[in-house]
C-alpha positions in Angstrom: -34.4 12.0 15.6 -30.9 10.5 16.1 -28.6 12.2 18.6 -24.9 11.7 19.5 -24.2 11.6 23.2 -20.9 11.9 24.8 -20.0 10.9 28.3 -19.2 13.9 30.6 -16.3 12.0 32.0 -14.5 11.6 28.7 -12.8 14.6 27.3 -11.9 15.1 23.7 -8.2 14.5 23.0 -6.9 18.0 22.0 -3.3 17.0 21.1 -4.3 14.8 18.1 -6.5 17.6 16.7 -3.6 20.1 16.9 -1.2 17.5 15.4 -3.7 16.9 12.6 -3.9 20.7 11.9 -0.1 20.9 11.8 0.0 18.1 9.3 -2.4 19.8 7.1 -0.4 23.0 7.2 2.8 21.1 6.4 1.1 19.4 3.4 -0.1 22.7 2.0 3.4 24.2 2.4 4.9 21.2 0.6 2.3 21.5 -2.2 2.6 25.3 -2.7 6.0 26.3 -1.5 6.4 29.1 -4.0 3.0 30.5 -3.3 3.4 30.7 0.4 6.9 32.1 -0.1 5.6 35.0 -2.2 2.7 35.6 0.3 5.3 35.8 3.1 7.4 38.3 1.1 4.3 40.4 0.4 3.4 40.5 4.1 7.0 41.7 5.0 7.0 44.3 2.3 3.6 45.6 3.3 4.6 45.9 6.9 7.9 47.5 5.9 6.2 50.0 3.6 3.6 51.0 6.2 6.3 51.4 8.9 8.9 53.3 7.0 7.0 54.8 4.0 9.6 53.3 1.7 8.1 53.6 -1.8 10.0 50.6 -3.3 8.4 48.2 -0.7 4.9 49.4 -1.6 5.6 48.9 -5.3 7.0 45.5 -4.8 4.0 44.6 -2.7 1.6 45.5 -5.5 3.8 43.8 -8.2 3.7 40.5 -6.2 -0.1 40.9 -5.9 -0.4 41.3 -9.6 1.8 38.3 -10.2 -0.4 36.1 -7.9 -3.5 37.2 -9.8 -2.0 36.6 -13.2 -0.7 33.1 -12.0 -4.1 32.1 -10.7 -5.8 33.2 -14.0 -3.1 31.3 -16.0 -3.6 28.1 -14.0 -7.4 28.2 -14.3 -7.2 28.8 -18.0 -4.7 25.9 -18.4 -7.0 23.4 -16.7 -10.3 24.5 -18.1 -9.2 24.4 -21.8 -7.6 21.0 -21.6 -9.2 17.7 -22.7 -7.8 14.1 -22.8 -8.8 10.8 -24.4 -7.3 7.5 -23.3 -7.4 4.3 -25.3 -6.5 1.2 -23.2 -5.8 -2.3 -24.3 -8.7 -4.8 -23.9 -8.0 -7.9 -21.8 -7.9 -10.4 -20.4 -4.1 -10.5 -20.4 -1.5 -13.2 -19.5 1.6 -12.9 -17.4 4.5 -11.9 -19.6 2.4 -9.9 -22.1 2.7 -6.2 -22.6 -0.2 -3.9 -21.6 -0.3 -0.6 -23.3 -2.4 2.5 -23.6 -2.5 5.7 -25.7 -3.4 9.1 -24.3 -4.3 12.0 -26.6 -4.1 15.3 -24.8 -5.6 18.4 -26.4 -5.3 22.2 -25.7 -8.4 23.9 -26.9 -6.8 27.4 -26.9 -6.0 29.6 -24.0 -2.5 29.7 -22.4 0.4 27.5 -23.5 1.2 24.4 -21.4 4.9 23.7 -21.5 4.8 21.0 -18.8 1.8 18.7 -18.4 2.3 15.6 -16.2 -0.1 12.8 -17.3 -0.6 9.8 -15.0 -3.0 6.9 -15.3 -3.5 5.4 -11.8 -3.1 1.6 -11.6 -2.3 -1.0 -9.0 -0.6 -3.3 -11.5 2.6 -4.6 -9.9 5.7 -3.0 -11.4 3.8 -0.8 -13.9 3.5 3.0 -13.8 1.7 4.9 -16.6 3.2 8.3 -16.2 4.5 10.7 -18.9 5.1 14.4 -19.6 3.5 16.3 -22.5 3.9 19.8 -23.9 1.1 21.8 -25.6 1.4 25.0 -27.6 -0.4 28.3 -27.5 -2.8 27.6 -30.3 -5.1 24.6 -30.6 -2.7 21.6 -30.4 -2.5 18.0 -29.2 0.1 15.6 -28.0 0.0 11.8 -28.3 1.5 9.7 -25.4 2.2 6.0 -25.7 2.8 4.1 -22.4 3.3 0.4 -21.8 4.5 -2.1 -19.3 5.1 -5.9 -18.9 2.7 -7.9 -16.7 4.5 -9.9 -14.1 1.8 -11.2 -11.7 -1.6 -12.7 -12.2 -4.6 -11.1 -10.5 -7.5 -8.7 -10.8 -6.3 -5.0 -10.9 -7.7 -1.6 -11.8 -6.6 1.1 -14.2 -7.7 4.7 -14.0 -8.7 7.4 -13.6 -6.4 9.5 -15.8 -5.0 12.6 -14.1 -3.4 15.6 -15.9 -1.4 18.0 -13.7 -0.6 21.5 -14.9 0.2 24.9 -13.4 1.2 28.5 -14.1 4.8 29.3 -15.1 5.9 29.8 -11.5 4.1 26.6 -10.2 2.2 28.7 -7.6 -1.2 27.2 -8.4 -0.9 23.6 -9.5 -4.1 22.1 -11.0 -5.3 18.5 -11.4 -7.8 17.5 -13.9 -9.4 14.0 -13.8 -10.6 12.2 -16.9 -12.7 9.0 -17.0 -13.0 6.4 -14.3 -11.6 3.0 -13.2 -11.5 -0.1 -15.4 -10.9 -3.6 -14.2 -8.1 -5.6 -15.7 -7.8 -9.4 -15.4 -4.3 -11.0 -15.7 -4.2 -14.7 -16.3 -1.2 -16.8 -15.1 1.4 -17.7 -17.6 0.6 -20.8 -19.6 3.6 -23.0 -20.6 3.7 -25.9 -22.9 3.7 -29.1 -20.9 3.9 -32.9 -21.8 1.0 -35.2 -21.5 1.8 -36.5 -18.0 -1.6 -37.2 -16.6 -4.0 -38.6 -19.2 -6.4 -41.1 -17.6 -6.0 -44.7 -18.7 -9.1 -46.1 -20.3 -10.0 -49.5 -19.0 -13.7 -49.7 -19.7 -15.6 -53.0 -19.5 -19.3 -52.8 -20.5 -21.1 -50.0 -18.6 -19.1 -50.1 -15.4 -18.1 -46.5 -15.3 -20.0 -44.1 -13.2 -22.6 -41.9 -14.9 -21.4 -38.2 -14.9 -23.2 -35.0 -15.8 -21.8 -32.9 -18.5 -22.7 -30.2 -21.0 -21.4 -32.2 -24.0 -24.1 -33.6 -26.3 -25.2 -37.2 -25.7 -28.2 -39.4 -26.4 -29.3 -39.4 -22.7 -30.2 -36.4 -20.5 -29.0 -36.7 -16.9 -30.6 -33.6 -15.3 -31.3 -29.9 -15.8 -29.7 -26.8 -14.5 -30.1 -23.0 -14.7 -29.1 -21.3 -18.0 -25.7 -19.7 -18.1 -24.4 -17.2 -20.7 -22.9 -19.2 -23.6 -25.3 -22.1 -23.5 -26.9 -23.0 -26.8 -30.6 -22.3 -27.1 -31.0 -25.9 -28.6 -30.1 -27.3 -25.1 -32.9 -25.5 -23.3 -35.4 -27.9 -21.6 -38.6 -26.1 -22.3 -40.8 -28.2 -20.0 -38.7 -27.4 -16.9 -38.5 -23.8 -18.1 -42.3 -23.6 -18.1 -42.5 -25.2 -14.6 -39.9 -23.0 -12.9 -40.3 -19.8 -14.8 -36.6 -19.6 -15.5 -34.5 -20.9 -18.4 -33.3 -24.4 -17.7 -30.6 -26.2 -19.7 -30.2 -30.0 -20.2 -27.2 -31.8 -18.8 -26.3 -34.9 -20.7 -25.0 -38.3 -19.5 -21.3 -38.4 -20.2 -21.4 -42.2 -20.1 -18.2 -44.3 -20.1 -15.6 -41.7 -21.1 -12.5 -40.9 -19.0 -12.1 -37.6 -17.3 -9.7 -35.5 -15.3 -9.8 -33.4 -12.1 -7.4 -30.7 -11.1 -7.0 -29.8 -7.4 -5.3 -26.5 -6.7 -4.4 -26.3 -3.1 -4.7 -22.6 -1.9 -4.8 -23.2 1.9 -3.0 -20.4 3.6 -0.6 -22.8 5.4 0.5 -24.4 2.2 2.0 -21.2 0.8 5.5 -19.7 1.1 6.6 -16.2 0.1 4.6 -13.6 -1.8 4.6 -11.7 -5.0 6.0 -12.9 -8.3 8.4 -15.5 -6.7 6.1 -17.5 -4.5 4.7 -21.1 -4.3 1.2 -19.8 -5.1 2.4 -18.1 -8.3 4.2 -21.1 -9.7 1.3 -23.4 -8.6 -1.1 -21.1 -10.5 1.1 -21.4 -13.6 1.0 -25.2 -13.3 -2.7 -25.3 -12.8 -3.4 -23.0 -15.8 -1.1 -25.0 -18.0 -2.7 -28.3 -17.1 -6.2 -26.9 -17.7 -5.1 -25.5 -21.0 -3.3 -28.7 -22.1 -6.2 -31.1 -21.5 -8.9 -28.8 -22.7 -7.1 -28.6 -26.0 -7.1 -32.4 -25.9 -10.9 -32.4 -25.7 -10.8 -34.1 -22.4 -13.5 -33.4 -19.8 -11.7 -31.4 -17.1 -13.0 -30.7 -13.6 -11.5 -28.2 -11.1 -11.6 -27.6 -7.4 -9.9 -24.9 -5.4 -10.6 -23.1 -2.1 -8.7 -19.8 -1.8 -9.9 -16.3 -1.2 -12.6 -17.5 -3.7 -13.9 -21.1 -4.0 -14.8 -22.9 -7.2 -15.8 -26.5 -7.9 -16.5 -27.1 -11.6 -17.6 -30.6 -12.8 -15.7 -32.2 -15.7 -16.6 -30.5 -18.9 -15.2 -29.6 -22.3 -16.9 -26.3 -22.9 -14.9 -23.1 -23.4 -17.3 -21.3 -21.0 -16.1 -23.5 -18.2 -12.4 -23.1 -19.2 -12.8 -19.3 -19.0 -14.5 -19.6 -15.6 -11.7 -21.7 -14.3 -9.0 -19.4 -15.7 -10.7 -16.4 -14.1 -10.7 -18.2 -10.7 -7.0 -19.0 -11.0 -6.3 -15.4 -11.9 -8.3 -13.8 -9.1 -8.2 -16.2 -6.2 -5.4 -15.6 -3.6 -3.9 -18.2 -1.2 -6.1 -17.4 1.8 -8.1 -20.5 2.0 -9.3 -22.2 5.2 -10.1 -25.6 3.6 -7.2 -28.0 4.0 -6.2 -30.3 1.1 -7.5 -33.4 3.0 -11.0 -31.8 3.2 -10.8 -31.0 -0.5 -10.0 -34.6 -1.3 -12.9 -35.7 0.8 -15.1 -33.3 -1.1 -13.9 -34.9 -4.4 -14.0 -38.5 -3.3 -17.5 -39.4 -4.6 -16.7 -38.0 -8.0 -13.5 -39.9 -8.6 -13.8 -43.3 -10.3 -11.6 -45.9 -12.1 -11.5 -43.9 -15.3 -10.5 -40.7 -13.6 -7.1 -38.9 -13.4 -6.4 -36.5 -10.5 -3.7 -33.8 -10.6 -2.9 -32.4 -7.2 -0.9 -29.1 -7.2 0.3 -28.3 -3.7 3.2 -27.1 -1.6 1.8 -28.7 1.6 3.9 -30.5 4.2 3.6 -34.2 5.0 0.2 -35.2 6.4 -2.7 -37.6 6.2 -3.7 -36.2 2.8 -1.0 -38.4 1.3 -2.6 -41.5 2.7 -5.9 -40.3 1.2 -4.2 -40.1 -2.2 -3.0 -43.7 -1.6 -6.5 -44.8 -1.0 -7.7 -43.2 -4.2 -5.0 -44.9 -6.1 -6.1 -48.3 -4.7 -9.6 -47.5 -6.1 -8.2 -47.1 -9.6 -7.8 -43.3 -9.7 -4.6 -42.2 -11.5 -3.1 -39.7 -9.1 -0.4 -37.3 -10.1 1.0 -34.9 -7.6 3.0 -31.7 -8.5 4.8 -31.0 -5.2 6.4 -27.6 -4.9 9.6 -27.4 -2.9 8.9 -25.0 0.0 12.6 -24.8 1.0 13.6 -23.3 -2.4 11.2 -20.4 -1.7 12.6 -19.8 1.7 10.2 -21.9 3.8 10.5 -25.0 5.8 11.3 -28.2 3.9 8.6 -30.6 2.7 11.0 -33.3 1.7 9.2 -35.6 4.1 6.1 -35.2 2.0 8.0 -36.2 -1.1 9.5 -39.3 0.7 6.0 -40.3 1.9 4.5 -40.0 -1.6 7.3 -42.0 -3.1 7.0 -44.7 -0.4 3.3 -45.4 -1.1 4.0 -45.4 -4.9 2.4 -42.1 -6.0 3.7 -40.5 -9.1 5.1 -37.2 -7.9 6.7 -34.3 -9.8 8.9 -32.2 -7.5 9.2 -28.6 -8.6 11.6 -26.1 -7.1 12.1 -22.4 -7.6 13.6 -21.7 -11.0 12.9 -25.1 -12.4 11.5 -25.5 -15.9 7.9 -26.7 -15.5 7.9 -28.6 -18.7 11.1 -30.5 -17.8 9.8 -31.2 -14.2 6.7 -32.9 -15.6 8.7 -35.2 -17.8 10.2 -37.4 -15.1 8.1 -38.4 -12.1 9.6 -39.5 -8.8 7.9 -42.6 -7.4 5.2 -44.6 -9.1 3.9 -48.0 -8.3 7.1 -49.9 -9.0 9.4 -47.6 -7.1 6.9 -47.5 -4.2 6.9 -51.3 -4.0 10.7 -51.4 -4.2 11.1 -48.9 -1.4 8.6 -50.6 0.8 10.4 -53.9 0.2 13.7 -52.4 1.1 12.3 -50.8 4.2 10.7 -54.1 5.3 14.0 -55.9 4.8 15.9 -53.3 6.9 13.3 -53.7 9.7 13.6 -57.5 9.6 17.4 -57.2 9.7 17.2 -54.9 12.6 14.9 -57.3 14.4 17.3 -60.2 13.7 20.3 -58.2 15.1 18.4 -57.3 18.2 17.3 -60.9 18.7 21.0 -62.1 18.2 22.2 -59.5 20.7 19.7 -60.8 23.3 
């Protein structure tokens, strides 16, 4: 038996209980002001009639009582004879699209309903599904069409549907709930971008690293667990018999080039919140890059550590594309893994025939030197650097200068910029990096010569 014990030295705080009771009374008065007003008048008329014997007070008391009874029966009849059907759009959706739903409200007889407020609860930003219907005395129905424009990616809920009705004097408001919650996934907006990051193919013999992929090949690299969408022809039956679970063959990708996308969602790399934030524009860039190179049949890998983490090896399958898009849509910028740690995690999978696209709003740091090291190994590095200052944060111009100095192709992107135009003209690159390093070296030598001459 479980018992609750309370220390004799601790007394229950009475004021909060009283305050809570007062709040409940206030809420009831706010919800039923007319009802409590009529009850107050009835009490006064009853006391007046009993004290004075005035006949009109007694008649008014009984009339108000009949009115209350009739109103209660009317409200009950209105709520019990009402049905609703809701038809919602099927997702997933993309930012900028319109989400709509249709509600068919029916009155199966009973009292007329001149005012029925219909609301479908949702946490979609900037969208409210709320409308008013009117139903007649006989069997009738009303069709309500509601819609809104999606402005922010994420995972949201819609429902349940609530219909509010009452008696003619609004003394007994009633709420009727229909259906339950449904989950809606909103993908980030996908824009058309140029081919700015295709990996260069410099293949000599069989020097490229062997990579595992789901694409068909003559060689099998390994096996993995079956996932929905895998073809039955790729099942490795011998491994399936040994493990007791469906196992699928992974093929040797051989000497083909590939691409990785690193989406930085560390909490310190983000500025602002909502529709206008560095994370939202970075998600748009990431989704656009994924879509652009998947359509080009290039094996694309993905790594991000936010509120959710995902590492997907380079692949061409639509199943993986869908998995990556879902992660971009649902993951929030709450990650604890810094961009340098993400690069360290990726290092062993990056080779000479690999292109790496880094999307970040981070400040200057050692991660830039890590990108320089990858470039020296033959990895084609492209950095989309989001301008923190344009979103109201501290400036990361020093990061842009550092990337340019070491010769990394960098695409600065500020608030309000066209993503397509920003990805046309990189800042930096090998030639510009060498030129700036030469200029800086000459300036340092000139400074040393001046100091020597002064001495």
